[in-house]
C-alpha positions in Angstrom: 32.5 8.0 -10.6 32.5 8.0 -6.9 34.9 9.8 -5.3 35.2 7.9 -1.6 36.2 4.8 -0.9 35.7 1.9 1.5 36.8 3.5 4.8 35.1 6.9 4.1 31.8 4.8 3.7 31.6 1.9 6.5 35.0 3.5 8.7 38.5 2.1 8.8 37.1 -1.2 11.0 34.7 -1.8 8.1 37.5 -3.5 6.1 36.8 -7.6 6.4 39.2 -9.6 8.7 39.0 -13.4 8.4 36.3 -15.0 10.5 38.5 -16.6 12.6 40.2 -13.1 13.1 36.6 -12.5 15.0 37.0 -15.3 17.6 33.7 -16.8 16.8 33.0 -20.7 16.5 30.7 -20.6 13.7 29.0 -24.1 15.2 29.1 -23.0 18.8 25.7 -23.2 20.5 23.5 -20.4 21.0 20.6 -20.4 23.4 18.4 -19.0 20.5 17.9 -21.2 18.3 16.4 -23.6 20.9 13.5 -21.6 20.8 13.1 -22.2 17.0 10.9 -25.2 15.6 12.4 -27.3 12.6 12.0 -25.0 10.2 13.3 -21.7 11.2 16.2 -23.6 13.2 17.1 -24.7 9.3 15.9 -21.5 8.1 18.1 -19.4 10.9 21.4 -21.8 10.1 21.3 -22.1 6.6 23.5 -18.9 6.0 25.6 -19.4 2.4 24.0 -19.2 -0.8 19.7 -18.4 -2.0 17.3 -19.0 0.6 13.7 -18.6 0.2 11.9 -18.4 3.7 8.5 -19.4 2.3 6.5 -18.3 5.8 2.7 -18.8 6.2 0.9 -16.1 8.0 1.7 -16.4 11.6 4.4 -18.4 11.8 6.9 -16.8 12.9 8.8 -15.2 9.8 10.5 -12.6 12.1 11.2 -14.4 14.8 13.3 -16.8 12.2 14.9 -13.3 9.9 15.9 -11.5 13.2 17.5 -14.8 14.6 19.1 -15.2 11.3 21.0 -12.1 11.4 21.5 -12.4 15.2 23.0 -15.8 13.7 25.3 -14.0 11.2 26.6 -11.7 14.3 27.6 -14.2 16.5 29.1 -16.8 14.5 31.8 -14.1 12.8 29.8 -14.7 9.7 29.7 -11.1 9.3 30.3 -8.0 11.0 26.4 -5.5 11.4 27.7 -2.7 8.4 28.4 -5.6 6.1 24.5 -7.0 6.1 21.6 -5.3 4.2 18.9 -6.2 5.8 15.9 -4.9 3.6 12.1 -4.0 4.7 9.2 -2.7 3.1 7.6 -0.4 6.3 9.8 2.3 8.5 7.6 0.0 11.7 8.8 -3.2 10.1 12.3 -2.2 10.4 12.2 -1.0 13.9 10.2 -3.9 14.8 13.6 -5.7 13.6 15.7 -4.0 15.2 14.2 -3.9 19.0 14.1 -7.9 18.2 17.3 -7.5 17.3 18.8 -5.8 20.6 16.6 -8.2 22.7 17.9 -11.0 21.0 21.7 -9.9 22.0 21.4 -8.2 24.8 21.8 -4.7 24.1 21.2 -1.9 21.5 21.6 -2.6 17.7 23.2 0.7 16.8 26.1 -0.7 14.7 23.6 -1.9 11.8 23.2 1.3 9.4 22.2 -0.7 6.9 18.5 -2.0 8.2 15.6 -0.2 7.2 12.7 0.4 3.9 14.0 0.5 0.8 13.3 4.1 0.1 15.4 4.5 3.4 18.3 2.9 2.0 17.9 4.7 -1.5 18.7 7.9 0.3 21.9 6.6 1.7 23.3 5.4 -1.3 22.0 8.3 -3.5 23.4 11.0 -1.1 26.8 9.5 -1.4 26.2 9.1 -5.1 24.1 11.9 -6.1 26.1 13.3 -8.8 26.1 10.4 -11.1 22.6 11.3 -11.7 23.4 14.8 -12.2 21.9 15.9 -8.7 23.9 17.6 -5.5 24.0 15.4 -2.0 21.7 17.8 -0.9 18.8 17.1 -3.3 15.0 17.8 -1.7 12.3 14.6 -1.8 9.2 15.3 -3.4 5.8 13.9 -1.5 2.7 13.9 -3.7 1.2 16.7 -3.3 4.7 18.2 -4.4 4.9 16.3 -7.8 1.0 17.0 -8.2 1.8 20.9 -8.4 5.1 19.9 -10.4 3.3 18.1 -13.1 0.0 20.8 -13.6 2.6 23.4 -14.1 4.0 21.3 -16.8 1.0 20.4 -18.5 0.1 24.0 -18.5 3.5 25.2 -20.6 3.2 22.4 -22.6 -0.6 23.5 -23.7 -2.3 20.3 -22.9 -5.7 19.8 -21.9 -5.7 19.5 -18.1 -8.8 17.7 -18.5 -8.0 15.0 -19.9 -4.4 14.6 -18.2 -4.8 15.4 -14.9 -1.6 15.5 -13.0 -2.7 13.3 -11.0 -3.4 10.8 -12.9 0.1 11.7 -14.9 1.6 11.4 -11.6 0.3 7.8 -11.2 0.7 6.7 -14.8 4.8 8.4 -14.1 4.8 6.1 -10.7 4.1 3.4 -12.5 7.1 3.4 -15.0 9.3 4.2 -12.4 8.0 1.4 -9.9 8.7 -1.1 -13.7 12.5 0.7 -14.0 11.6 2.5 -16.8 12.9 5.5 -18.2 11.8 8.0 -20.7 14.1 6.7 -23.4 12.7 3.1 -22.5 9.0 3.0 -22.9 7.7 0.0 -24.2 5.8 1.2 -27.5 3.0 0.1 -26.9 2.7 1.8 -23.2 4.1 5.6 -25.7 0.9 5.1 -28.0 -1.1 4.0 -25.0 -1.3 8.1 -23.9 -0.4 9.0 -27.5 3.0 9.9 -27.0 2.3 13.0 -24.9 2.6 10.7 -21.8 6.6 10.2 -22.3 7.5 13.2 -23.7 5.5 14.7 -20.1 7.4 12.0 -18.5 11.1 13.0 -19.9 10.1 16.9 -19.2 9.4 16.1 -15.3 12.7 14.5 -14.6 14.7 17.3 -16.1 12.6 19.5 -13.9 13.4 17.6 -11.6 17.2 17.5 -12.2 16.9 21.6 -12.2 14.6 21.8 -9.0 17.1 19.7 -7.4 15.1 17.4 -6.3 13.7 13.5 -7.1 10.7 11.6 -6.3 10.4 8.0 -4.2 10.1 6.2 -7.7 13.7 8.5 -8.4 15.3 7.1 -5.2 15.3 2.8 -6.8 15.4 4.3 -10.0 18.6 6.0 -10.0 20.2 3.8 -8.0 19.7 1.2 -10.6 21.2 3.4 -13.2 24.2 4.2 -11.3 24.2 0.3 -10.8 24.5 -0.1 -14.1 26.0 2.1 -15.6 29.0 2.0 -12.6 30.2 -1.1 -12.1 33.1 -0.9 -10.1 30.6 1.1 -8.1 27.8 -1.9 -7.9 31.3 -4.1 -7.5 31.8 -2.2 -3.8 29.0 -2.6 -2.5 28.5 -6.7 -3.2 31.9 -6.4 -1.8 30.2 -4.5 1.7 26.9 -6.5 1.4 28.0 -9.9 2.4 24.5 -10.8 3.6 21.7 -9.8 2.2 18.4 -10.3 3.6 15.0 -8.6 2.5 11.2 -9.2 4.3 7.6 -9.2 2.3 9.2 -10.5 -0.6 6.6 -11.2 -2.1 5.3 -7.4 -2.2 8.4 -6.4 -4.4 8.3 -4.0 -7.5 9.7 -4.1 -10.6 12.7 -2.2 -9.9 13.2 -3.3 -6.0 13.6 -6.6 -7.8 16.3 -5.9 -10.5 18.4 -3.7 -7.5 18.3 -6.6 -5.3 19.3 -9.2 -8.1 22.3 -7.1 -8.5 23.6 -6.6 -5.6 23.7 -9.5 -5.0 24.9 -11.2 -8.1 28.1 -11.5 -7.1 28.1 -14.1 -3.9 24.1 -14.6 -3.5 24.3 -14.2 -0.1 20.6 -13.2 -0.2 17.7 -14.5 2.1 13.7 -13.5 0.8 11.3 -14.3 3.2 8.0 -13.9 2.0 4.6 -16.0 1.6 3.1 -15.6 -2.4 -0.3 -15.8 -1.1 -0.2 -12.7 0.8 1.0 -11.3 -2.4 -2.1 -8.9 -2.2 -0.2 -5.4 -4.0 0.0 -5.9 -7.8 -2.0 -2.8 -8.0 1.1 -0.6 -7.3 3.2 -2.4 -9.0 4.0 -5.4 -6.6 5.0 -8.6 -8.8 4.0 -11.8 -7.9 6.0 -13.5 -10.0 9.2 -12.3 -8.5 9.0 -14.9 -5.4 7.3 -17.5 -7.8 10.4 -17.8 -9.7 12.9 -17.5 -7.0 14.1 -21.1 -7.7 14.9 -20.3 -11.2 16.3 -16.9 -10.6 18.9 -17.8 -8.0 20.0 -21.4 -9.3 20.7 -23.7 -5.9 18.5 -22.0 -4.1 16.5 -23.9 -1.2 13.4 -23.1 0.0 12.3 -23.5 3.6 8.4 -23.5 4.5 7.3 -22.3 7.8 4.0 -23.5 8.2 3.4 -24.1 12.1 1.0 -21.3 13.0 1.0 -19.4 16.2 -1.6 -17.3 15.5 -5.1 -19.1 14.7 -7.1 -21.9 15.5 -7.0 -25.2 13.3 -10.4 -24.2 11.9 -9.6 -21.1 11.3 -6.1 -22.0 9.3 -8.5 -24.7 7.5 -10.6 -22.2 6.4 -8.5 -20.0 4.9 -6.2 -23.1 3.6 -9.2 -24.2 1.3 -10.1 -20.7 -0.2 -6.4 -20.0 -1.5 -6.3 -24.0 -2.7 -8.4 -22.3 -5.5 -5.2 -20.1 -6.3 -3.1 -21.7 -9.9 -0.6 -19.5 -9.6 1.9 -20.5 -5.6 4.2 -22.0 -4.8 2.1 -23.9 -2.1 1.6 -24.7 1.8 -0.2 -25.5 4.1 -0.8 -24.5 7.8 -1.4 -26.1 10.4 -0.8 -25.2 14.8 -1.1 -27.4 18.0 -3.6 -24.9 19.1 -7.1 -26.8 20.4 -10.1 -26.3 17.6 -11.4 -23.6 18.9 -14.4 -21.8 17.4 -14.9 -22.5 13.7 -15.6 -19.3 11.0 -19.4 -18.2 10.8 -20.7 -17.5 8.1 -24.2 -15.3 8.2 -26.4 -13.3 5.1 -28.5 -10.0 5.9 -31.0 -8.6 3.7 -29.3 -5.2 3.5 -26.0 -3.6 4.5 -27.4 -1.3 6.6 -28.9 -4.5 8.6 -25.2 -6.6 8.6 -23.9 -3.2 10.6 -26.9 -3.4 12.5 -25.7 -7.2 13.8 -21.9 -7.1 13.7 -22.6 -3.6 15.8 -24.8 -5.8 18.1 -22.3 -9.4 17.8 -19.7 -6.8 19.0 -21.4 -4.9 22.0 -22.4 -9.4 23.0 -18.8 -10.7 22.8 -17.4 -6.8 24.6 -19.9 -8.7 27.4 -19.6 -11.8 27.3 -22.8 -13.2 26.5 -21.0 -14.9 23.7 -19.7 -18.2 25.5 -16.8 -16.8 25.1 -14.8 -14.9 27.8 -15.4 -10.7 27.4 -13.5 -9.5 24.3 -11.6 -5.2 24.8 -13.0 -3.4 21.4 -9.0 -2.8 21.2 -9.3 -6.8 20.4 -11.7 -7.1 17.6 -11.5 -5.3 14.0 -13.9 -5.1 10.7 -12.0 -5.5 7.6 -13.6 -4.0 4.7 -12.5 -4.2 1.0 -13.1 -1.0 -0.1 -12.9 2.1 2.1 -16.2 3.5 1.0 -18.0 0.6 2.8 -17.1 2.2 6.4 -19.9 4.9 6.6 -22.6 2.0 7.3 -20.7 1.1 10.5 -19.5 4.7 10.9 -23.0 5.8 11.3 -24.1 2.9 13.4 -21.5 3.0 15.9 -22.2 6.4 16.2 -26.0 6.0 17.0 -25.5 3.3 19.1 -22.5 4.9 21.2 -20.1 2.4 20.1 -16.4 4.0 19.9 -13.9 3.1 16.7 -11.2 4.1 15.0 -10.6 4.4 11.8 -6.8 2.8 10.1 -5.5 5.1 7.4 -7.2 7.7 7.6 -5.8 11.9 7.5 -2.4 11.7 8.2 -0.1 14.2 10.2 2.2 15.1 8.4 -0.9 15.9 5.2 -2.0 18.4 7.8 -2.0 22.2 5.5 -0.2 23.8 9.0 2.5 20.8 8.6 3.0 21.2 5.4 3.5 24.6 5.7 5.8 24.8 8.2 7.7 22.2 5.8 7.9 24.3 3.3 9.6 26.6 5.1 12.9 24.1 6.1 13.3 22.8 3.3 13.8 26.6 2.0 15.7 26.3 5.2 18.3 23.2 3.5 18.0 23.8 0.0 17.1 27.2 -1.2 16.7 25.7 -4.9 13.1 24.0 -4.0 11.6 25.7 -5.7 8.0 24.1 -4.9 8.7 24.9 -1.0 8.6 28.7 -2.2 5.2 28.7 -3.9 3.6 26.7 -1.5 4.6 30.2 1.2 5.4 32.8 -0.6 2.3 34.6 0.6 1.8 32.2 3.4 1.4 34.6 5.7 -0.1 37.4 3.5 2.5 39.5 2.5 0.8 41.4 -0.1 2.5 38.6 -3.5 -1.0 37.8 -5.4 -1.0 35.7 -8.8 0.6 38.9 -10.8 3.4 39.0 -8.5 4.3 35.3 -8.2 4.3 35.0 -11.4 6.2 38.1 -12.5 9.4 36.1 -9.9 8.7 33.3 -12.5 9.4 35.2 -15.4 12.9 36.2 -13.8 13.5 33.2 -12.4 13.4 31.4 -16.5 14.3 33.9 -18.2 18.1 34.0 -16.2 17.9 30.3 -15.8 18.0 30.4 -11.4 15.7 29.5 -8.7 13.0 31.2 -8.0 14.4 32.3 -4.5 17.1 33.8 -6.7 14.7 35.1 -9.3 12.6 36.6 -6.2 16.0 38.0 -5.2 16.3 39.7 -8.7 12.6 40.8 -8.2 13.0 42.6 -5.3 17.0 44.1 -6.5 15.0 45.6 -10.2 12.6 46.7 -8.2 10.0 44.3 -10.4 7.7 44.5 -7.9 6.4 47.9 -5.5 4.1 48.5 -2.2 4.1 46.0 0.4 4.5 43.3 -2.1 8.7 44.4 -2.5 9.1 44.9 0.9 7.9 42.2 2.9 9.6 39.6 -0.4 12.9 41.6 0.5 12.8 40.9 3.8 11.5 36.9 3.0 14.9 36.5 0.9 16.6 37.8 3.5 15.3 35.4 6.1 16.2 32.7 3.9 19.8 33.2 3.4 20.0 33.5 7.1 18.4 30.5 7.9 20.2 28.6 5.5 23.3 29.8 6.4 22.4 29.0 9.8 21.5 24.9 8.7 24.9 24.3 7.0 27.3 26.2 9.9 25.3 24.6 12.7 25.7 27.7 15.2 21.9 27.0 16.3 20.4 23.8 17.1 18.1 22.7 14.4 15.1 22.4 17.2 16.4 26.4 17.9 16.3 26.9 14.5 13.0 25.3 13.8 10.9 27.8 16.1 13.2 30.8 15.6 12.4 30.0 11.2 8.5 29.6 12.4 8.4 32.7 14.6 10.5 35.0 11.7 8.7 33.9 9.0 5.5 35.3 11.0 3.2 31.9 10.2 2.8 31.3 14.4 1.4 34.6 14.7 -1.0 33.9 12.3 -2.8 30.9 13.7 -2.2 32.7 16.9 -4.3 35.7 14.7 -6.6 33.3 13.3 -9.4 33.5 15.0 -11.5 30.1 13.8 -12.4 27.3 16.1 -9.4 24.9 14.5 -6.1 27.8 15.2 -5.6 26.5 18.3 -5.3 23.0 17.2 -3.1 23.5 14.5 -1.1 26.1 16.6 -0.7 22.9 19.5 0.7 20.9 15.9 3.2 23.1 15.1 5.0 22.5 18.9 4.3 19.1 17.8 5.7 19.5 14.8 9.0 20.8 16.6 9.1 18.9 20.0 9.6 16.0 17.1 13.2 17.2 15.9 14.2 16.8 19.3 14.9 13.0 17.8 16.9 13.7 15.1 20.7 14.8 14.8 19.7 17.8 11.5 17.0 19.4 9.5 17.7 17.5 7.1 17.3 13.8 8.9 13.6 14.9 9.8 12.8 16.3 6.8 14.1 12.9 5.0 12.1 10.8 7.8 9.4 12.8 7.5 9.5 11.8 3.3 9.6 8.4 4.5 7.2 7.7 6.8 4.1 10.4 6.5 2.4 8.4 10.1 1.9 10.0 13.1 1.5 7.5 16.2 -0.8 8.8 18.1 -2.1 7.1 21.3 -5.6 6.7 23.6 -6.0 5.0 26.5 -9.6 4.3 25.1 -10.1 1.0 23.9 -12.4 0.9 20.5 -13.2 -1.4 17.2 -11.2 -0.9 14.8 -12.0 -0.7 10.6 -10.1 -0.5 7.9 -9.7 -2.3 4.9 -8.4 -5.7 4.3 -5.1 -3.9 2.3 -4.4 -2.1 5.4 -5.3 -5.5 7.3 -1.7 -6.8 6.3 0.4 -8.1 9.0 -2.1 -7.4 11.7 -3.2 -9.7 14.3 -6.6 -9.6 16.4 -8.5 -12.3 17.9 -11.7 -11.2 16.6 -12.4 -9.9 12.9 -15.9 -9.3 11.0 -15.4 -9.8 6.9 -18.4 -8.2 6.3 -19.0 -7.4 2.3 -18.7 -10.9 0.6 -20.3 -10.5 -2.7 -19.5 -11.0 -6.5 -18.6 -7.6 -8.2 -17.7 -6.0 -4.6 -15.6 -9.0 -2.8 -14.1 -10.3 -5.5 -13.9 -6.8 -7.1 -15.1 -6.2 -10.0 -12.8 -3.8 -11.2 -9.4 -6.1 -9.8 -11.3 -8.7 -12.7 -12.0 -6.4 -15.5 -8.7 -4.9 -15.4 -6.7 -7.9 -14.8 -9.1 -11.0 -15.2 -8.0 -14.4 -13.9 -4.3 -12.8 -12.4 -6.5 -10.3 -10.5 -8.7 -12.8 -9.2 -6.0 -14.6 -7.4 -5.4 -11.1 -6.4 -8.7 -10.7 -5.0 -8.7 -14.5 -3.2 -4.9 -14.1 -1.0 -6.9 -10.9 -0.5 -9.3 -13.1 1.0 -6.7 -15.3 2.7 -4.7 -12.9 4.1 -8.4 -11.0 6.0 -9.0 -14.9 7.3 -5.9 -15.7 8.7 -5.9 -12.4 10.1 -8.4 -13.8 13.4 -6.7 -15.3 16.3 -9.8 -17.2 17.7 -13.2 -15.8 16.1 -13.5 -14.7 12.8 -17.6 -13.8 10.6 -17.7 -13.6 7.2 -21.5 -12.1 6.5 -22.5 -10.7 3.2 -26.0 -8.5 2.3 -28.9 -9.4 -0.3 -29.0 -5.9 -1.5 -26.6 -3.2 -0.7 -27.1 1.0 -1.7 -24.0 1.5 -4.0 -23.6 5.1 -5.2 -26.8 5.9 -4.1 -28.7 3.0 -6.0 -30.5 0.0 -4.5 -28.7 -3.3 -6.0 -29.1 -6.5 -5.9 -26.0 -8.5 -5.0 -24.7 -12.7 -5.0 -23.0 -14.1 -2.7 -18.9 -14.1 -3.3 -17.8 -17.3 -5.1 -15.3 -17.1 -2.4 -18.1 -18.7 0.0 -17.9 -21.7 -2.2 -14.7 -22.3 -1.8 -14.7 -22.6 2.1 -14.6 -25.9 3.4 -18.2 -26.7 5.0 -16.6 -28.9 7.5 -14.6 -25.6 9.1 -17.6 -23.2 8.3 -20.6 -22.6 10.7 -23.6 -20.9 9.1 -25.9 -18.6 11.5 -29.5 -18.6 11.2 -31.1 -16.3 13.4 -34.7 -15.7 12.9 -35.2 -11.9 11.9 -32.3 -11.2 9.3 -33.9 -12.3 5.6 -33.9 -15.6 3.7 -36.6 -18.2 1.4 -36.4 -17.4 -2.3 -36.0 -13.9 -1.5 -33.1 -14.6 0.4 -29.3 -14.2 -1.3 -29.6 -18.0 -1.7 -33.2 -17.9 -3.5 -31.4 -15.2 -6.2 -28.7 -17.0 -6.9 -30.4 -20.1 -7.6 -33.1 -18.0 -9.4 -31.4 -15.3 -11.2 -27.8 -15.8 -12.0 -25.8 -19.5 -12.2 -23.1 -17.2 -13.1 -22.1 -18.5 -8.7 -19.4 -21.3 -8.9 -19.9 -24.1 -7.1 -23.8 -23.5 -6.2 -24.3 -27.0 -7.0 -21.8 -28.4 -5.4 -22.1 -26.4 -1.9 -25.1 -25.7 -0.1 -23.5 -22.9 2.5 -25.3 -20.1 0.5 -29.3 -22.0 0.8 -28.0 -22.3 5.1 -27.0 -18.9 5.3 -30.5 -17.2 3.6 -32.7 -19.3 6.1 -34.3 -17.7 8.2 -38.5 -15.6 9.3 -37.7 -13.3 6.3 -41.8 -12.0 7.4 -40.5 -10.7 10.7 -37.0 -8.9 9.9 -36.5 -5.2 9.1 -35.0 -5.3 5.3 -38.3 -7.1 4.2 -40.0 -4.1 5.5 -37.3 -1.9 4.5 -37.6 -3.5 0.6 -41.9 -3.5 1.8 -41.5 0.6 1.8 -39.0 0.3 -1.8 -41.7 -1.3 -4.0 -44.7 -3.0 -4.2 -43.7 -6.4 -3.3 -41.3 -9.5 -2.7 -40.9 -9.6 -6.0 -40.4 -6.0 -7.1 -36.3 -6.3 -5.6 -34.3 -5.4 -8.6 -32.5 -8.5 -10.4 -28.7 -8.9 -9.6 -26.9 -6.3 -12.7 -25.1 -8.1 -14.8 -21.9 -6.9 -14.4 -21.7 -7.5 -10.5 -21.8 -11.4 -11.6 -19.7 -12.6 -13.6 -17.9 -15.3 -13.0 -14.9 -15.8 -14.5 -14.5 -19.9 -15.4 -10.9 -20.5 -16.8 -12.0 -24.1 -17.9 -14.6 -23.4 -20.0 -14.0 -23.7 -23.8 -16.1 -21.2 -24.9 -18.3 -21.3 -28.4 -17.3 -18.5 -30.0 -14.0 -17.2 -31.5 -11.9 -14.2 -31.4 -13.3 -12.1 -34.8 -17.2 -13.8 -34.2 -20.1 -10.7 -34.5 -21.9 -11.2 -31.5 -25.9 -9.3 -30.3 -26.3 -8.0 -26.8 -29.5 -7.3 -25.7 -28.6 -4.1 -24.1 -24.8 -3.3 -26.2 -26.2 -4.3 -29.5 -24.1 -5.7 -31.9 -20.8 -6.2 -31.5 -17.1 -8.0 -32.4 -15.4 -10.4 -30.1 -11.6 -9.1 -29.9 -10.8 -11.4 -26.6 -11.2 -14.4 -24.4 -10.9 -16.0 -21.1 -12.7 -18.7 -20.4 -16.4 -18.1 -20.4 -15.6 -14.4 -20.3 -15.6 -11.7 -23.6 -13.9 -9.2 -24.4 -16.4 -7.7 -27.2 -15.9 -4.2 -29.2 -19.1 -3.2 -29.1 -20.3 -0.5 -32.7 -22.4 1.9 -30.1 -21.2 0.4 -26.3 -17.9 0.8 -26.7 -15.6 -2.1 -25.1 -17.6 -4.0 -22.6 -16.3 -7.2 -20.5 -19.1 -9.7 -20.8 -20.2 -14.0 -19.9 -20.6 -15.7 -23.1 -24.1 -16.3 -21.9 -25.0 -12.9 -22.3 -24.2 -12.7 -26.4 -25.9 -14.7 -28.9 -24.3 -14.9 -32.7 -25.4 -11.7 -34.9 -27.5 -14.5 -37.2 -29.1 -16.4 -34.3 -30.0 -12.3 -33.3 -33.5 -12.2 -34.5 -35.1 -15.9 -33.1 -33.9 -14.9 -29.6 -37.5 -13.8 -27.4 -35.5 -10.6 -25.5 
């Protein structure tokens, strides 16, 4: 049971007043409503009951959502602290808060419950930590700490760390937590898949977290679900306090987030979810598109309002994206439209290989920058290259470095992941909580204190034998002189310093900024880098200064540590214009006047791994990813593919992506400049002659048109000649990269049939999905094979392989 009441949580003034007593007229005209289109206005004014705002890309969903929050407050329906507004990123939360301030003419400081799922749950869990066996000052572990802790548990369990790598186990446990599964609720199928040891390790991991007074990111939601389901009075309190619930990016919610929201909205059902099922692209990290698809079933009487007027892209770009996404079966359906002028068609071009693709895009970027493509000059900051896989970036980076084109890679190493920052943060964490064993292990001998592995093991044994934290174990080791020499003396100094810093955190004798500087100085950490003579040392010292400076924006050290754990984001500004390179996943929520979409080849995009692991569900998510990519473009979008690509050091022939055939031809311009590749040896020729697996090849000539060029003048052709004795030395497309799932196909095989494959030999069909078979081969293991590549086992002798 929690021991605090409503006034303690929200302040005495938060006790609800009658709507009339708040002095606002719900029917009074508000000027901000005049800036909305009809669909947006309907979404804003439909305040009671469940509402699904189905908002397409670029349709002003953030505007509609923030205006709805403002409307709730200005009409007197709810005070700021009675509105729960949940986002997925801190950036989205900041933008929403800033827009609300601009809309209402003042800074919005009175919305304590506007933030990310994790940020909201941290605040709730601090209030109720004792209900799940934690103290209110629990530590939030990041991925690095998780892995270190799991490595320790794997060693204790005497498990093979090569078979059970800690990073893999962390992913498995995180997946269970995303599905709201505690150790005692793991389904039998999951438990059996990991020999039962994964479940045992999960239970040991959770027990160790409680001993450390710690939680990982998954726990923040999982613990709150446990609290809500086991304490009806706590849930009832929050249902009363959160009179209206708003959720951004609902299509990205996982099972735990979905259940958390349903519990909170279970009373009044005043929940408004904003999302786009066509942009659900995070299934690989637990997002369930089914959450948004079944909204009307989950909330009886729900109203679905479609935002379809796009304010970002040209009609051709929207039509191309809509034509592509129409191929998905699992969607609620909507069609984007715009009042903008027609603009440029989506451009499609094929290249001989990945190097040539990078060369052409580099030249195109420079031409657009100069304004020599019939368009006004475009800044590099307004151009982006969106790739399906991060390994594609290297070709562009190499090319841009060669020609001196400035670029930035979005999603690279982040500030708070740097070594010196992690070390400093570990010291700060210990000052806040002396129970943080992982932080202690990180810094006990950094800087060097003469404490080797044996000394650390002695501290660990002492702590375990006495059932105390490592800091207490170190104190006992000093008192009983279990160590000797420099190590004993330095460890005693460290323990005394930790006690002093922890006392200052609790007494607030110094400001947290002064305390942080003191910790870094007294620990010897700053001096360590001042005495370091490597070229990196000055930069590390600058980073430490930036870290301390960042503390100025927070009230205390604990608040800053929470901020870092939740955000892990360093925003730096650079005056120089640069073209952006990033993955399609990283591009979600962004927009650029000019977008390049390279690597549209089957196996690369759509990803073969996604299709193998998730079948049709994976293919549909890949198509949604393509839709997201196209709709990032405002004025100009270019799709490209290569006939050959180096993959893990080997040249492979590629087949154009099946998504190309799904693009509506009326909205696509095929670029055919000479010097690329073409004829029967281009991608089109390969698609036609080497594999009929490309769906739609008979009904679309986009492949053929993209492939026509003067092949014999192509640098790619010359490179091919240097690699082989002639054009026909080109390797045939690799079968695994050309598989096509035809959902409507009726297989001539049934489960249990014995079949033969020329490479893998004999096997039994164990699964069927359209024209794709899952076959358990006698010698090669389980493979996913298109049916036409196998024959019935009794007919194998008649096939001329």
